[in-house]
N, C-alpha and C positions, 0 to 999 in steps of 0.2 A: 713087684711094686716099683713104679717109676720113681725117678729121682725126686720130682716135685711132690710126690705123695710122701716120700720119706721125710722131707724137711717139713712137711705139714704136721707130722706126728709130734707130740710133745715128748721130746727126748731130754730127760733130766739125767745128767752125768754126775754121779755121786762118787767122790773120791774119799774113801774112809781112811784117814791117816791114823795108824795105830802104832804103838811101840811094840816091836816084835823081838826085842832082845838083841844081843850083840851080833847074832848071825843074820839079822834082817830076814827071817823066814816069813814068806807071805802066807797068810791064812788061805786055806783052800775053799772056804765057804763064802768068801766075799772078796770084792775087788779092793785093792789098795794101790798106792802109788807104785808099788813094786810090780804089779801084774796087770793093771788096768789096760795099758797100751798094747800088751801082747795079744789081746783078743781083738780080732779084726772087726767084729760087730761094734765094739766100743769105739774104735777109731772112726768107723762110719758115722756113728751117732754123734761123736764129738764134732766131726766136720759138718754134719747136718745142723747142729746147733749154731755153728759159726755162720752158716748161710742164713738161718732164721733170725740171727741177731745183726744182720748186715744193715737193714733199714726197716722203716715201718711205714704203714699207710698214712699215719698221722703226719709224720714228717713230710711225706711225699705230697700230700694235698695242702696242708695248712701252711707250708712255706710260701705258697702262692699269696697268702694274706700279708706277707712281709713286703710284697711287691705292689706295683700299680695294676696288677691283673685282677686282684680280688680284695674283698673286704670281709672281715668277720667281726661280729659284735658279741659272739658267744664262743670265744676261743679258750676258755679256761682249761678244757681237757687237753688242749694242745700247748699249754704253757703260756697262754695269753700273747700270741703274736701281734694282736692289735695294739698292745702297749708299745711294742717295738716300732710298729708303723707310725704311731702317733708321736713317738719321741718321748713319751712319759714313762720311763723305766729307770731302774737302778740295777746294780749288779746282783741284787737279791731276787730278780725276776725268776720264777721257776723254770722257764724255758732254758735259760743259760745253764743252770745246774743239771737239768734233765738231759740236755743234748751232750754236754761235756761228759757226764757219767755214762751215757749210752755208748759214745764212741770209744771211751777208754775201757769200758767193759768188753767191747768187741775186740779191742787190741789185746787185752789180757788173754782172752780165749785163744786168739791166734798165737800168741807167744807161748802159751802152755802147750798148744798142739805142736808147734814147731820144735819145742825143746824135747818132746817125748816121742814123736812119731817114729824115730829110728829104733825104738825098743821093739817095734813090731817086726817079726821075722817070718810072718806067714803071707802077708800081702806081696804080690809081685813088685819088683823094683820099679817098673814103669807106673804102677798105680800109686805107689808112695811118692814118686817124683811128681806126678800130676796133682796129687793132693797138696803137696807143698806149694805148687804153683797157685792152686786155688786159694790157699790160706794167705800166701804172700800178697796176692791181689787184694783180698779183703783187708789185710792190714794196711796196705797202701790206701785203699778207699777210705778207711776211717781216719788216717792221718791227713788225707786230702781235705776231708770235711772239716776237721779241726783247724787246719791251716787257713782255709777259706774264711772262717768266721772269726778266729782269734789271732791270726798272724803267727807270732812266735809261740810255740807250744812245746811241752815236754815230749821229746821223741823217745818212744819205747820200742827198742829193737830186741828186747828180751823181757822176760817176766821179772818184775821187781819184788823184793821183799817188802813187807809193810813199812819197815824202817826206811828203806831206800825211797819208797814212794812219798814219804813225808819231807824229803829234802831235795828232790830232783828239781832242777831249775828249768826254765823255758829254754829250748834250743832256738837259735836264730832261724828265721823263716827260710833262708837260703839253704840251711842244713836240712831242714825238714823236706823242702822241695826236692833236693838231691836224693834223699832217702826214698821218697815216693817214686821218682822216675827210675831210680835203680831197681827198686822192687818190681815195678811194672816191666822193665826190660828183662829182668830175670824170669818173671812169670810168663812172659811171651815165649821164652825158650823152653819152659817146662810144660806148657799147656798144649793140648791138641786143638785142632780146629774144631769148630762146632760140627762139621760134617763127619769127623772121625768118631764122635760120640755115638753110642747106640741110642735107639729110641727111648730105652729105659733111663738114659742119662740126659734126656732133653732138659735144658735149663741150667746145666752146669756152666761154670765160668770157662771161657774158651780163650784161645790165642787171640781171636778177633776182639774179644772184650778187653783184653790187656792193651792191645794197640789203640782201641777207641778211647779208653780211659786215659791213656798216656797222652793222646792228642788233646783231650779235653783239659787235662792239667796244664799243658803248655799253652793252649789257647787262652786260658785264664791269665797267663803271665803277660800277654800282650806284646812282648818283644821277642818271641821265639816262633814267629809265624812260619818261617822256612821249615822248621822241624815239624810243625803241625801239618804242613803240606806233604812232607815225606811220609808221615805216619798215615794220613788219610789216603794217600795214593797206594799204600799197601793193601788197604781194604777195597779200594775202587778198581785198581788196575792189576792186582796180583791175587785174585781170589782162589786160584788153584793152590796157592801156598798158605793163605791166611783165612780161608773160609768163604763160602758162597753166600753173598748178601744181595738184597735187592729191595725195592719198594713193594709193599702189598698193593694189590690192585685197587682196593677201596680204602679210603682214609678212615671212615667210621668203623669199618670192620675190625681194625686194629684194637679198638677200645670196647667193642660190643659183641662181636662174633667170637665165641669161645674157641673155635677151631683156628681161625686166623690169629687171634690174640695169642695163642699158645704155640703155634707151629710156624708162623710166618718167618721167612728169611729176613724180614726187616728187623726183627728183635735180636739185638746183640747181647743185652743183659736185661733181665727183668726180675722183679720180686715174684716168686712162685706161690700161687694159691690153688686150692682145690675145694670145690663146693662141699660143704659139710665137714671138712677137716681143718683146713686153714683158710680163713676168710677175712674179708674187710667189709665194713658196713657204713662208711662215711657218706655214701650217696643217699642214705636215709635222710640226711639233712642238706642235700644239695638239689634235689629234684623239685619240680612244682608240687605243691601240696595236694592238688587234685590227682596227681599221678601216684600218690601213696606216701609222700614224704611226711615227716613229723613236723619239721619247722625248717628254717633256713639258717645255717651257721657259716656258710661260705658263699659269697655272691660275686659274680663277675662285675667289673666296673665299666663305666662308660668309656674310660680311657682305653681299655682293652678292645671294646667294640669298635671304637673309632679307628683303630689301627688296621682293621681288615680292609684291604683295598677293594675297589670296584672291579667288575669283570674285565675291564680293559687294562687292569694292572695299575691304575692310578690311585694315589691316596685320595681320600674324600675331600681334602682341601685343595687338590690340584685342579687347575682349569681343565675342563674337558673330561672330568671323571664321571659325570652323569649323576653324581650324588644329589639327592634331595632330602632335606631335613624333614619334609612331610611324609616321605616313605623311606625311612632311614635304612631298612633292612633289605630293600629290593636291590637287585643288580650288584650284589656283594660277593666277595670271596666265599665259595661254598663251605669252606671250613668254619665260617661264622655260624651257619646253621647246624653244622656237625658238632659245634662246641657249646654254643650259648643259646639259651631259650629266651626269646624276647616276646613282646606283646603280640598276640594273635598267632603265635607259633603253632604249627600243626604237629602235635605230639603223637607219635605212634606208640601204642601200648604193646605189651608183650604178646597179646593175642591177635595183633594185626589191626585192631580197631584204632581209631584216631580220636583226638579231642583237641579243641581249640583252647590254648592257654591265654586267658584274658588277664592282663596285668595292669593295664591302665585303669586308674580309679574310676569306678562307676560303669565300667564297660561290660562286665560279665552279666549275661541275662539270667544266670542261675544264682540263687542265694542259698547259703552264704557263699560269698565270692572268695574261695580259698587262696587264689593266687594273686589277687589284686594288691597293689602296693598300698600300704598304710604306714604312717610314720612309726608307730609302735606295735605293729602287728607281728604275727608269726611268719609272715611271708618274707620275701627277699627285701632287704633294706636298700637295694639298688634298683629294683625293678627288673632284675635278670636272674635266671636260674641256669644250672648246668645241664647239658645233654651229654657231653663227652664222658665216657666211662659208664653210661647207663647200661646195665646188664639185663637184657630181657629174660634171662634164665635165672635171675637172682632168687634167693630164698626169701623168707619173710623179712620185712623191714630192709629190703635192698641188700641183704647179706650176699656178698658176691665172691665167687672163686676165680674171677678173671685176674690175670697177671697184671702187674703195674710196671710199665716199661721204664727202665732206668737209662738205657742207651739204645737208640734206634739207628738204623742205617740212614734215615732221613737226617739225623743230627750229624752224622759223618759228612754228608753232602753239604750241609749248612756250614759246618766248621771249615770244610775245604774252600767253599766260596768266600767265606769271611777272611780266611787267611790269605787267599789269592788277592782279594781286593785290598787288604792291608799292605800287601807287597807291590801293589800297582800292576798285578798280573791277571786281573779278572777280564778274560776275553770272551768272545762269543762261544768259543769251544768249551771253556770252563762253565759258562752259563748253561749251555745245552746239556752238560753232564750233571748239573746240580739244580738250579732254580727251575728250569723248564720242566724236567720230569716231576718235580714236586707239585708244580702248578697243574700239569696235565693230570696227575693222579687226583688232585683235589677237585678237578672238574672244569678248569678253565679251557676255553676253546678259542677265545679271541686272540688273533695273532699278535696284537699289540701287547698283550699280557705275556705271551709265550716267548716272543723274540727278545733277543738281547737289546736292552735300551740304548738308543743312540745318544741319549743325553740324560741328565738328572743326577741325583745324588745316589750313587750305587751303594754307598755304605748304609744309608738309611733304608734303601730298598731291601738289602739283605737283613738288616736288623728287624724290619717290619715282617719280612717273610719268616724269620726265626720265631718271632712272637706268635704269629698266626699258626704256624705248624706245631709249636710245642706248648701252647697254653694248657694249663692245668697239669703239667708234668713236672712242676717244681723248679724249673730252670730260670725263670724270668728274674728272680731276685739275684741270682749269680750274675746274670748278664748285665743288669743295670749297675751292679757294683763294679764289675771289671771294666765296663765302658766308662765308669766315673760319671754317670748321668743320674745316679740316685739322688744327688743333691738338687737336681732339677725336677725329676718326675715324682719324687717323694716329699716335696715341699708344696704345701697348698692342699686343696681338697681332693679326695677321691670322690668321684661323682657316680651317680646312677642315671637312669633314663630320664627323659624330659617330663617328669610327673611332679615337679616341685614348684616352688613359688616362682612365677614367671618374672618377677622383678629381681631375682637373685640368680646369678650365673645362667641367665637366659632360660631358666626353668629346669635346668639339670639338677637332680637331687644332690645335695651336699651330704655324702654318706659319712665321711670322716675327715677331720683335719689332720694332715700328716706333717711331720717335721723331721728333717734329716740334717744333721750337723756334719758337714764334710771334714771338719777338723778332728772328729773322733768316731763318727758312726760307720765309717767303712770297716771298722773292727768292732766286735762285740767286747763288752767287759768280761774279764775272767770272773767266774762265779765267786761271790763273796765267801761262800762256805769253803771253797777250795783254797782261797788265800788264808783262811783261818787255820786250815789243816796243814798247809805247807808254806812255811815262812820264806822258803827260797823263791816262791813265785812273786812276780811283780804284776802290777795292774797296767792295762793299756792306757795310753795318754788320754786325758780328759775325763777319766772316770775316777771316782773315789775308791780308796782301798776298802 
C-alpha cells in the first residue's frame, strides 16, 4: 500500500487509559499508554493521522474568498469567509474558532507523537529519525498558520495538561517565528530528499519541503530576503543534495492529469488524495452548471481576470498591450483559460466532447440557460466559473482524488524572483531562471513577454506573475496581507463580468462590498470562546474581548 493510500484510510488511534495497579502492568488484550507506541503499526497510523490533519480542501479553496481573487455568497460550510471579506464580523465568527481549534489539534497530535515515539524499539533508528522530522515539519506548519492569522499565539512545544492549557499566555510573535524556523532547520537535517523515498512513500514530507516552507516563512517577514535567496538557491542550484525539482511540461496537467498531478517533480508538498478512499468534492460547486455542477459557491472576480497580462507581457492597462474591452479574453495569458471559465468558453468534457459556456444574460440558445448570469440565480454571482482543478476522472458530483498542491517548484522560482527584486538584484540571469520558464511553460512565445523587461515596475510584474500562476491555491490572501496592500484591494467592491447596470462601475457586476481596516484587520481576533476558557489570553488590538 502506497503512502498516500495509507493516509487516506480512516485511522482512529484509541488510547485506553486504565489504572493497572502499582506495578503499571499493561493489559495484553488492548493498547494502553504503556504499550501503544511499542507497536510499529500504531506508530505508522499515528503519523498518518498527523498527515491527514495537516490541512483541508475547505481551507485550501475557500481562503481564496478572503482575497480579491474570489467571492462566495454561500460560505457557511467554510465558516463564512465572506463575512471576513466584507468586514462585518466579530470574534464569535465560526471560522476563527474552527481554524484555531484545527491548528491546535494538529499541534497536540504532533506533541503526543514526539513525546512517545522513542518508546518504540523495533523501527530502525533512521526511520524514527525521519518520522520525527516529518512531525516537526507539521508542527512548524501549524504554528506558522496560527502566527500568520493571529500574530502572538500560545507556543506549544510539548503536550499540555488540561490545567496548563487554561492558563498558557500568548507568546511574542518573534518567539513563535524563531521556533518555526528552528523546527524547519532541524527537520531539514532529519528528512531525506524526495528522490531517496521509495515509490511507496511518494508524498511524504522531504528535505526539499522543509527548505521551501522555511523560505516561505521568511518571505512573509519581508525583511529577511537575503535568507530567502539562500534557501531558494538550495533547491534551484543544489538539487543533487536537496532533491530534483523542475516545472511540469504543461500547466493544466498539474491540476487535471492524475499522473502529472501525483508524480511531477514540480510538486514539493501536496495534500494526498485517492479516488474512492480519501477525496474532496468542492468542484461540485465551482464548475459551470451545464458541466454537472450543483450551484456556485466560489466565483472568480473581475479583479483576478484583469491581472492576467496579454501575450506580449503587458498589463491590460498598459499602452501597446493590445487589450480590447470588446474581446476581453482574447490575446491573454494562457493561464487565464486554464484557470477561469468566461463567457463563450469552450469547455472540454471528460469524454473529449466540448460545449460552449454561455454566461452573458440572454446569450444561450438552449433553455433553461444553466450558466447565464442572473442576480439571484444558482449560477456564478460574478459571471465566471473555475476550470483549474477540474478532474476529468472524478466520481459522481465531481468527487476527486487529485492532490492539492501546497508548495510547488513554481512557487520557489517566484519567491526567488521576488526576493532578488526586493534586494535590487533582479537581473536578466535571474529572470531567465524564474519568470521566463514559467511563461514559456504557460504558452507564451512573444519575445517581449519572455525577455527581461528593459523598463517598467518589476515589483508589480512579479506580483502579477505570482497571482496568475498561483490562483485558486489559497496563497493570494497571504500575499496581499504581507505586501500590506489588503487595505487597498479589499476596500471597495469585488466585481464580476460586464453584465451589470451600465451606469454603475461601467457595467461590471458589483458582487460584494469589501471593507478592510488596516488598524486591526491585518490580524484576526482571537476566538471569543478561547478567551472565555483561558483568561491568560489577550485580544488583538481593535477587537472586543
